[in-house]
C-alpha positions in Angstrom: 72.0 19.6 144.9 71.4 20.8 148.1 68.0 22.5 149.2 68.3 26.3 150.7 68.5 25.8 154.8 65.0 27.2 154.7 63.5 24.6 152.8 64.2 22.2 155.6 62.5 23.5 157.9 59.2 23.1 155.6 56.6 20.2 157.1 54.7 18.4 154.6 52.1 20.0 152.8 48.9 19.0 154.6 46.7 18.4 152.5 49.4 16.2 150.1 49.9 14.0 152.7 45.9 13.7 153.0 45.4 12.9 149.3 48.8 9.8 149.6 46.8 8.2 152.4 43.3 8.6 150.0 45.6 7.5 147.0 46.6 4.5 149.3 43.0 2.9 150.1 41.7 3.5 146.5 44.6 1.5 145.1 43.3 -1.0 147.5 39.8 -0.7 145.2 38.4 1.6 148.2 35.7 4.7 147.6 37.1 7.2 149.2 34.9 10.5 150.2 36.8 13.5 150.4 35.7 15.7 153.6 39.1 17.2 154.1 39.5 19.9 151.5 37.3 23.1 151.4 37.0 23.0 147.8 33.4 23.3 146.3 31.6 21.4 144.2 29.1 23.2 143.4 29.5 24.8 139.7 30.4 28.4 139.0 27.4 30.3 138.1 26.4 30.0 134.5 26.2 33.2 134.7 29.7 34.0 135.6 31.3 31.6 132.8 29.1 33.0 130.3 30.9 36.6 131.3 34.3 34.9 131.4 33.7 33.3 127.8 32.8 36.3 126.4 35.9 38.2 128.4 38.2 35.8 127.0 37.5 36.6 123.7 38.4 40.3 123.8 41.5 40.6 122.4 43.0 43.2 124.2 42.6 41.3 127.6 45.8 38.9 126.7 48.4 41.2 127.4 50.2 41.7 130.5 47.6 43.1 133.1 48.7 46.1 135.7 50.4 45.0 138.2 48.3 46.0 140.9 45.5 44.7 138.8 43.3 46.6 136.5 41.6 49.6 138.2 37.6 48.6 137.2 38.5 45.6 139.0 40.3 47.6 142.3 37.5 50.2 141.5 34.5 47.2 141.8 36.4 45.7 145.2 36.1 49.5 147.0 32.5 49.7 145.7 32.0 46.6 147.6 33.8 47.0 150.8 31.8 50.1 150.9 28.5 48.3 150.3 29.3 45.8 152.7 31.3 46.6 155.5 30.7 50.9 155.1 34.5 50.9 154.9 35.9 53.6 152.1 39.0 52.6 150.2 41.2 54.6 147.9 41.3 51.8 145.2 44.5 53.4 143.6 46.7 52.8 146.8 44.7 50.8 149.2 43.6 47.7 146.8 45.8 45.0 145.2 44.3 42.3 142.7 46.2 39.1 144.0 46.1 35.8 142.1 44.1 33.9 144.7 44.5 35.1 148.5 46.4 32.4 149.5 49.3 34.0 147.2 49.1 37.4 148.9 49.3 35.9 152.5 52.2 34.1 151.7 53.8 36.9 150.0 53.3 39.2 153.1 55.9 37.8 154.5 58.3 38.6 152.3 57.7 42.3 152.6 57.4 42.4 156.1 59.1 39.4 158.1 63.1 39.6 157.7 66.0 37.0 159.2 64.9 36.2 162.9 62.6 38.0 163.2 59.4 37.2 164.6 56.1 36.4 163.5 52.5 36.1 165.7 50.9 32.9 163.9 47.6 31.2 165.0 47.7 28.1 166.3 45.6 25.4 165.2 45.6 27.9 161.8 45.8 28.3 157.8 49.3 25.9 157.8 50.4 28.3 155.0 51.1 31.3 157.6 53.7 29.1 159.1 55.3 27.7 156.1 55.4 31.7 154.5 56.9 32.5 158.2 59.7 30.1 157.5 60.2 31.0 153.6 60.6 34.1 154.7 63.6 33.2 157.7 61.4 34.3 160.2 60.3 32.8 163.4 56.9 31.5 163.6 55.6 32.2 167.5 52.5 30.0 168.1 49.5 32.1 169.3 47.4 29.2 170.9 43.3 29.2 169.8 41.4 27.4 173.1 38.3 26.1 173.0 37.4 27.5 176.2 38.6 30.8 174.7 35.9 30.0 172.1 39.1 29.8 169.9 40.1 33.3 169.9 43.4 34.7 170.9 44.1 35.7 174.6 46.5 38.5 173.2 47.7 39.2 177.6 49.2 35.3 177.2 51.7 36.5 174.2 54.9 37.5 176.3 56.0 41.6 175.8 59.4 40.7 175.0 57.7 38.5 171.9 55.4 41.0 171.0 58.2 43.8 170.6 60.0 41.5 167.9 57.2 40.6 166.1 56.6 42.0 162.7 53.4 40.3 161.7 49.8 39.1 163.6 48.4 36.5 161.4 44.6 35.9 162.3 41.1 35.0 160.4 37.2 34.4 161.0 34.9 33.2 160.9 38.2 30.6 161.6 39.8 28.1 159.1 40.3 25.1 160.7 37.8 25.5 164.0 35.2 27.6 162.1 34.9 30.0 164.7 33.3 33.6 164.0 34.7 36.7 165.8 32.3 39.6 166.7 34.0 43.7 166.2 34.4 43.8 169.3 37.2 41.3 169.5 38.6 43.3 166.4 39.1 46.5 168.2 41.0 44.5 170.5 43.5 43.1 167.9 43.6 46.5 166.4 44.4 48.1 169.5 46.8 45.0 170.3 48.9 45.9 167.0 48.6 49.3 167.1 50.1 49.8 170.6 53.0 47.5 169.3 53.3 48.6 165.9 52.8 45.2 164.6 51.3 44.4 161.1 47.8 42.9 161.6 47.5 40.5 158.6 43.2 39.5 158.4 42.3 36.7 156.0 38.9 37.2 155.6 38.1 34.7 152.9 35.2 33.2 154.7 33.7 36.1 155.6 30.3 35.3 152.9 30.0 31.7 154.2 27.9 32.7 157.4 24.8 31.3 158.9 22.0 32.0 161.4 22.2 35.6 160.8 25.7 36.2 161.8 27.5 38.6 159.8 31.0 38.7 159.8 32.9 42.1 159.9 35.3 42.9 158.3 39.1 44.5 160.1 38.4 47.2 158.3 35.3 48.5 160.5 37.7 49.2 163.5 38.6 52.4 163.6 41.8 53.5 163.0 42.2 49.7 161.7 44.1 51.2 158.1 46.6 52.5 160.3 48.3 49.0 161.4 45.8 46.8 159.6 45.6 44.8 155.9 42.6 42.1 154.8 42.6 39.2 152.7 39.6 38.2 150.8 39.2 35.5 148.2 36.0 35.2 145.4 37.2 31.0 145.5 34.7 30.3 148.2 31.7 32.9 147.8 31.8 32.3 144.2 32.8 28.5 143.7 36.3 29.7 141.7 38.5 27.7 143.6 40.8 26.8 140.3 40.1 30.5 138.7 42.9 32.0 141.5 41.2 35.4 142.5 41.5 37.5 145.7 42.7 40.7 146.5 44.4 42.8 150.1 43.2 46.0 151.5 43.8 48.2 153.4 47.2 50.1 155.1 48.4 51.5 152.3 52.2 50.9 153.3 51.1 47.7 153.5 49.6 47.1 150.0 51.9 49.1 148.5 55.0 46.8 149.8 53.1 43.2 149.1 52.9 45.3 145.5 56.3 45.7 144.8 56.8 41.7 145.8 54.7 40.5 143.5 56.1 43.2 140.8 59.0 41.0 140.9 57.5 37.8 141.2 54.3 37.6 139.0 52.6 40.0 136.8 49.0 39.9 138.0 45.6 37.9 137.1 44.6 37.3 133.9 42.5 40.9 132.7 39.4 38.3 132.0 39.2 37.0 134.9 39.3 40.5 137.1 36.3 41.5 134.0 34.4 38.1 135.8 35.3 39.2 139.2 33.6 42.5 138.8 30.7 40.9 137.2 30.8 38.8 140.4 30.8 42.1 142.5 28.2 43.6 140.9 26.0 40.5 140.5 26.5 37.9 142.7 24.3 38.4 145.8 22.2 35.4 144.8 24.2 32.6 144.0 25.9 33.7 147.7 22.7 33.0 149.4 21.9 29.7 147.0 25.5 28.7 148.2 25.3 29.2 151.7 21.6 27.3 152.4 23.5 24.4 150.8 26.0 24.1 153.1 24.1 25.5 156.0 22.1 22.3 155.1 24.9 20.3 155.6 26.3 21.4 158.1 23.2 21.0 160.1 23.1 17.1 158.4 26.8 16.6 160.1 26.0 18.2 163.4 23.3 16.2 163.4 24.7 13.2 162.6 27.4 13.5 164.8 25.6 14.3 168.1 23.8 10.8 167.0 26.3 9.2 166.8 28.0 10.0 170.1 29.5 13.4 169.9 28.7 16.9 171.6 29.1 19.5 169.2 27.5 23.0 168.7 26.8 24.6 165.2 29.2 26.5 163.7 28.0 30.7 162.2 30.8 30.1 159.8 32.8 28.5 157.0 32.0 25.3 155.7 33.7 23.4 157.8 33.3 21.6 161.3 35.7 21.1 163.8 35.5 18.5 166.0 37.0 16.8 169.4 38.2 13.5 168.9 36.7 10.5 170.8 38.8 10.0 174.0 41.9 7.8 173.7 42.2 9.0 170.2 44.4 11.5 169.0 44.0 13.6 165.7 45.7 11.3 163.5 44.5 7.9 165.3 41.1 9.6 164.4 41.7 10.3 161.1 43.1 6.6 160.8 40.3 5.4 161.9 37.8 6.7 160.1 39.8 6.3 156.5 40.1 2.7 157.2 36.2 2.2 158.6 34.4 4.6 157.6 35.8 5.1 154.3 36.2 8.7 154.8 39.3 11.3 154.6 39.1 14.1 157.3 42.0 16.3 158.4 43.4 15.5 161.4 44.1 18.5 163.7 47.3 18.3 164.1 48.2 19.1 160.3 47.4 22.5 161.9 49.8 23.2 164.6 50.2 21.9 167.8 47.1 23.3 169.4 45.1 21.3 167.0 45.6 18.1 168.6 43.1 16.5 169.8 40.6 17.4 166.6 39.5 16.5 163.1 37.9 19.0 160.3 35.5 18.0 158.3 34.5 19.8 155.1 30.8 20.1 153.7 32.1 20.6 150.1 31.0 17.3 148.8 27.7 16.8 146.9 24.8 15.7 148.9 24.3 12.0 147.8 28.0 11.3 148.9 27.8 13.5 152.0 25.0 11.7 153.1 26.6 8.4 152.5 29.4 9.4 154.3 27.4 10.9 157.5 26.0 7.7 157.7 29.4 5.6 157.7 31.1 7.8 159.8 27.4 7.1 162.4 27.7 3.9 162.1 31.7 3.3 162.6 31.7 5.7 165.8 28.4 4.1 167.4 29.4 0.6 166.6 33.7 0.4 167.5 33.8 3.9 169.8 30.6 4.9 171.5 29.2 1.5 172.4 31.9 0.9 174.8 
């Protein structure tokens, strides 16, 4: 049988390759610490688990959900956006339940990108942005995120001819993988850029609640007139430690939300209603849980930053996410340094090249590992780098 031509354009998924590399080392009897993937190991708040268990026991929750999600969930999302960002949303027309934000991010391309259409994709960026554009038979155009620009795009460097062909621009801050933060002033610039060119601005705000040192991440919808061009994706996975539950939302531009809903109506049947009810419970009660989660990752962030500085790296502390984006030592490519860490420190780090051309020369570390194992891994990184790289 022959695959569709689009499938030949799809690169191997980054984390699938990393798993293979880890498995090869473990076959040799090695114990590998995985700092490559952002999957929180802390338990889901017990109160949330108990609430879900109760909801699972309700027979009416075992039927199909309304396609857009139950109205009480969408209303709770709208209430949370009003409280958190001072953003007003119509819960019936501007809020959509997602089976995790990844699903919605992938499907929005099917609604707005056709054969040969251009999609402006941050590079480095979450790999799904690029592959989803390819799945829609679109043409991803890399928008560089460079350290000299604080990993923010320079819109002036995008050729106007390319911008006129573009249907979507994807952005997300706090950023995966660079951990960079963006101000509301920058978001205003992004909205204005898209308004002038009739581009749908898709904003990935999955890490809005994982921030440090007094920084409070904004929503793209806080920008005046943003709803004319912007749709925002948010996730319950990170703040509530429920990556496996698969719950998220898309909010904002009514046309975008409706179009994404049409795609989903023909592909899935929304989220299990018990999980949506647990999501409502989290939105209403979860501030204290989030504060605890943030403190855990802030402590690990500080420990890893200090470890890397002691080893010989020059690195600053990120204001958001649970990642560190680290420049590789001189003479090492991203793959080279990831391999070095795997062989010498028994630590798996994500090579920056897996996030795009402009990710070359970096690796991404995650702080989503239990403290004891995390600190042990940090010690091995420091030892290996000091002895075999920075001592030369």
